[in-house]
N, C-alpha and C positions, 0 to 999 in steps of 0.2 A: 735814461739816455747814456749816462756814463758807463753803466754796465754793458749796454749794447756796443758802445765804442770799444770797450775793453775786450769784449768777446770777438769783435771783428779784427782787432789787432792780433789777438792770439791765433785766430784762424789763418790770417794772412802770413804770420811768421811761421806757422806750422806748415803751410803750403809751400812757402819758400824753402824751408828745410827739406821737405820731401823732394823738391825738384833738384836740389843740390847734392843730396846724398842718397845712394842706393846700396843695397846689400850686395857685396861682391858675388859674382857668379862662381859656382864650383868649378866650371871649366870656361873661363872667359873667351869670348870670340875675338879673333884678331884678323886683320886684313893686311897683307904685305903686297907691295907693288914695286916692280923694278923695270926700268927702261932696258930693253934688249933690242939691239939692231934698230929696225925702223918703227917699232911699236913697244907695247908694254906687256908684261906678264903679271897677272894678279892672282893671289891665292887667298881664299877666305876660309878659315877653319877654327875649330874649337880647341882650346888648350887644356887638356886634363893634367893633373899633377900626379906624381908617383905616390905621395902620401903614405910611404912605408909599405906599399904593396909590391909583390913580385909582378912585373909587367909582362914581358914576353915569355910565352909558354904557359901562363896562367890567366891573368886578367885579359891579355890579348893572346888567344890560343894560336899555336903554330898551325899552319896549313889551312887556316880559315880566313875568309875575306873580312877585313877590318876597315872601318870608315876613315882611317888615317886622321884621327883626332877624336872629338867628342860631339855629342848631340847631332845636329843635322850634318849631312855628308859634306866633306871638304870639296870646295869648288876651285877649279883652276881655269883661268881665262887667258887665251892667247890672242893677241891683236893681229898676228900674221901667221902664216904657215910656218910650223916649227919642226925641227928635227929633235924628237923627244927620245933621247937615249938610243939614237940610231934608227928610229922609225918616224915617218912623216905624219904630222897631225895638222889638220886644217884649222884656220882661225875659228874661235868659238869658245864656249864654256863647257867644261866636262866635270864629272864627279871623279875625284881622286881616291882610289882604294889601294890597299896593300894586302898581299897574302904573305905573312912573314914566316920564315923558318929561322933556325939558329944562325945559319951562315949567309943566307941571302934573302932578299925580299923581291917579290914580284909586284911591281908598281903598275897599276891599271888606270887607264882613262876610260870612263864609261859615259855614254850619252845622257844617262839620267843623273842630273846634278841636284835634284830637288827632293830627294828622299831623306828620311830620318834614319841616320846611322847606315847600316848595311842590311837592314831587315828585309827590304824588298829588292836587294841587289839581283840583277839578271845578267848573267854572263853573255847572253845574246846581244846585249847593248854595249858590250866592250868595243872600243875603237882600236886601241893598241894596248899592249902590255910589254914591259921590259923587266928583265931580271938583273938586279944589281947586288954586289957584295955588301955585307954588313961589317962595319968596323966597330971595334970596342973603344969607347971613349975613356980617356984618362980620368975624367971627373964626371960625376953623375949629373945628368940633365933632368932637374926636378920637374920642370914644366915642358910638355910636348911642344916642339918648335919646328916650324918650317921656314926656311929662309931662301932668298933668291940671291945668289952670290955671283956677280959678274966676273968673268975671267979676262975679257977684253970688250971692245965696243959692241961686238956682235954675238957674243956667246957667254955662257955662265953655267951654274949648277943649281938645280933644285935640291936643297939639303934638308934632310929629315932627321931629327934627333929626339930621342927620349930615353930616359933612364941611362943605361950604359951603351946604347946602340946608336949608330949613325949610318945613314946611307945617302947616296947622292945620285941624281940623274942628270947627265949632261944635256944642256939646251943650246941649240944652234939654229940659225935660219935654215929653212928648207932649201932655199936656193941662194947660197952665199955669194956666188959670182954676181948674180943680179942685184943683190943687196949692196954689194961693194960699188957697182956702177951707179946705182941710184944715189948712194951716199956721196959719191964724188960729184955728181951733178948738183945735188943740193948744196954742197959746199961752194961750188962755182956760183950758184944763184945768190947765196948769202954774200959772197965777195962782191959781186956786181951791185947788189943792193947797198952794201957798206960804202963802196966807191962812189955810188950815185949820191948817197947821203952826204959824203964829204964834199963832193963837187958843189952841192947846193949851199953848204955852209961856207 
């Protein structure tokens, strides 16, 4: 009986250990989310490391479609119609791909966001593409990173960095005037609600 109890305790502790600790992924998955204008923008992507390799021009060849990360394709979701680098994109989820060159990157939004890498990439599924300049970083970015950096309440930048390279795509509402009017009305409603709450108390 004692041996059985001891074995059960060992099994339970091993199970608990397995649940709390996992082997780190070679290219960990990350999701970033940012409030822009009246809704959110979300990016889900894999983060490969440089690990002593030459990245652009070798590991990531120039003039070829790249998954903009690692493993399954990078996904970007817009909660409202957006101006993506000067081109209008409807709400929804898209695959984010890049065709890099030494001085500029073509950033692509594709209808297929469920593929592995870019192995089944089909240009016919492209929704929009924008070409943006590449900046050289002062310090090496070891892990591939995508951030959503707001510039004001209604706009921001999609920033992509890896190794010594950085590029960004401006993000704005597709209809900024309409968004401003809606925001003003919502602020008025909140003020009315706050005044009503004060009156009750």
